[in-house]
Every structure is written in structure tokens, then in C-alpha cells.
N, C-alpha and C positions, 0 to 999 in steps of 0.2 A: 709569651706572645700568643695572641689568639690564633686559632686554627686557620681562619680565613686570611690572616696576614701571611701565615706560612705558605699558603697556597699562591701568594703573589697577587691576589686580586684586590687587596685593600679591605675596606670595611663595608658594611651594609648587607642587606638581605641577599642580594644576588651573589655577592662574594661568599656568604655563608653557604648558600645552596651549592655553588660550584665546589667549595671545599668539601661539603658533605658527599658530593658525587665523586670525590677523589680527583677532580680536574684542577691541575695546576696551570698557571698562566704561562703560555709559551712566549718566547721572544716574538715580536711582530715580524712576520715573514718579509724578507727583503723583496722589493719589487723585481719582477723579471722583465720589466720594460720601462718606458718613460712615463711613470705615474707614481702616485703616493698610495700607501695602503688604505688611508681614510682621510676624509676632509669634512670639516664642519662648515655648514652653511646656515647661519642663524641658529635655530634650535634643532636642526637636523644634522645627523652624522651619517654620511654615506660611505660605505666601504667599497673598495675595489673588490673584484672577484677574488676569493680566497681558495687556495688549493689545499688538499689534505697533506700538508707538510708536517713532519715530525722531525725535530732537530735538523732542519734544513734540507731534508730529503722527502720525496713523495713516499707516502706509506704504501701505495699501490699504483699501478698503471694499467691501462687497457680499457676496453669497451665493456660496458655493463651489459650482461646478457649474452655475450659471445661465447660460443661453445669451446673455442680454442683460445687459450691465453686471455680469457675474459675474467671479469670481476662479477661475482654473483650478487644478486640484489641485496641480500642481507649485509654483505661486506660493504657494498656501496652506500647503504644507509648509515653504517658506522663511519664511513669516510665523509659523508655529508655532515655528520655530527662533528668530526674533526675539523672540517672547513669552518664550521660555525664557531668552534672554540677559537680558531685563528682569527676569525672576523671580530669576535668579542675582544680579543687582545688588541686589535687595531682600534676599536672603539674606546677601550680603556686608555690607550696611549693618547688619543685626542682629548678625552674628557678628564683624564686623571683619576678615573674610578668609575665603576659600573653603577654606583649609587646615584649617579647623575642621569641614568637612563630612566625616562618616564614611560616610554612606550616603544615597543618594536613595531614599526609601521609596515615594513615590507621586506619580504625575503624573495630573492630570485635564485633559483637553483638550476644549474645546467648539468645535464647527465650525458656523458659521451656514451652513446647507445648503439648496440647492434641494431641493424634495421628492423628486426622483428621484435625488439624490446619496446613495450608500451607502458611500463609501470614506473615512469619517471616520478609521479606524485608520491609513490610509496618510498622511493629512494630519498626524496627531499623531506619526507616526514622525519628523517633523522635530524635535520636542522630544526624543523618546527617543534618537534617534541622536546628537544633540549631547551629551546627558548621558553617553552611553557614551564618546564621544570625549574628553570632559573628565575624567571620573572613572573610566574603565575599569570594572572589575567593580563598584565602589561606585556606579556610575551606573545599574546594572540595577535596575529598580523594578517595582512593581505599577502598573497604569494603567487608566484609563477614557477612552474616546474617544466623545464624545456629540454627536449632531447636534441642533441647535436651530434654531428659526425665526428668531431675531434675537439679536444681542449688542449690548452698549452701543456707542453711536456708530456703529453699522452695521459694526463690526469683523467680519472674516471668521473670526477665530480668537481664542481666549482660552485661556491655560494657567495652571494653578496647580501649585505644588510643595509637597511635604512632604519635608524632609530631617532626618536625625538628625545632631546635632552631637556632637563629642567631649566 
């Protein structure tokens, strides 16, 4: 069985790149409210905000940049990457495979920030860099990186994607 199928992502270049990165497809995170993880509208797939869940639990909690019980910016960048993997799993579930992704259109990243922290764009680079690694030029996108007071379940980072499907 090809390596990319072992990774759970199916076939295609994006699946191969994820497998080469050692990223296996997680289960789509269960909604923590009254919504679905992703929805298709014509040729667009929009994900709900995805948290850094690993095996159903948050990988970390707290404010980015806080001195006490905080999450450092480098860890937050890795968490944004994890959120993006979870968002890609939701896209995969809607499309049946990532080979259907033609373009990543927009990324919105929310960073639960200490009031003095202003490097939200650096944190959300964790999401953007992964998408470029996986999709190449088709992973280049418009983006917002927003600092917020708190996120659900005290998550440090939340990421949502909009992709255009073939």
C-alpha cells in the first residue's frame, strides 16, 4: 500500500507531501457547539474554527505570550500547524480527498494573546507555512491573524480555512 494511503489522506500530491512530513490524518474533531466542522458551498469549502486537538484533547491551553502559565510563541506556531492539520481533515471529509483542493483561498487565525503580545502573524505562520508545504503555490492565500482575549476551552490558537475545490 502506498505511503500516502497509510497516512490516511488518500492519493495525490498533497497526500504525498503530508505523508513525507510524517503527518497522519486525524479524526475530524467533534464540534463543541451547534455547528458542523466544514461545509461545501458550490466550489468552496469553509471550515469551522479548528482547535489544536490531538486524540480529542487540547495539546496546550493558555494565553500566548503570558509570563505565567502561558504558551510561548514558538509553541503557539506549532499549535497553529496542528489546527491546520485538523482543518485539512475536515476538508478531506467533505471532499473525499485533498486532491480535490484547487486553491487555499483564505486562512483566519485567532490567537488568545496576553495584552502585551503583538506577534499574532508569526504564530499564524504555522498554518500558512504548512499549507505552502502541502499545496505549493496553490497553498498561498489571503489571511487574517487576530489577537483575542480568550478562545473556546482556553485554546491558545484557532484556525479556519476556505478552500476552492475542483
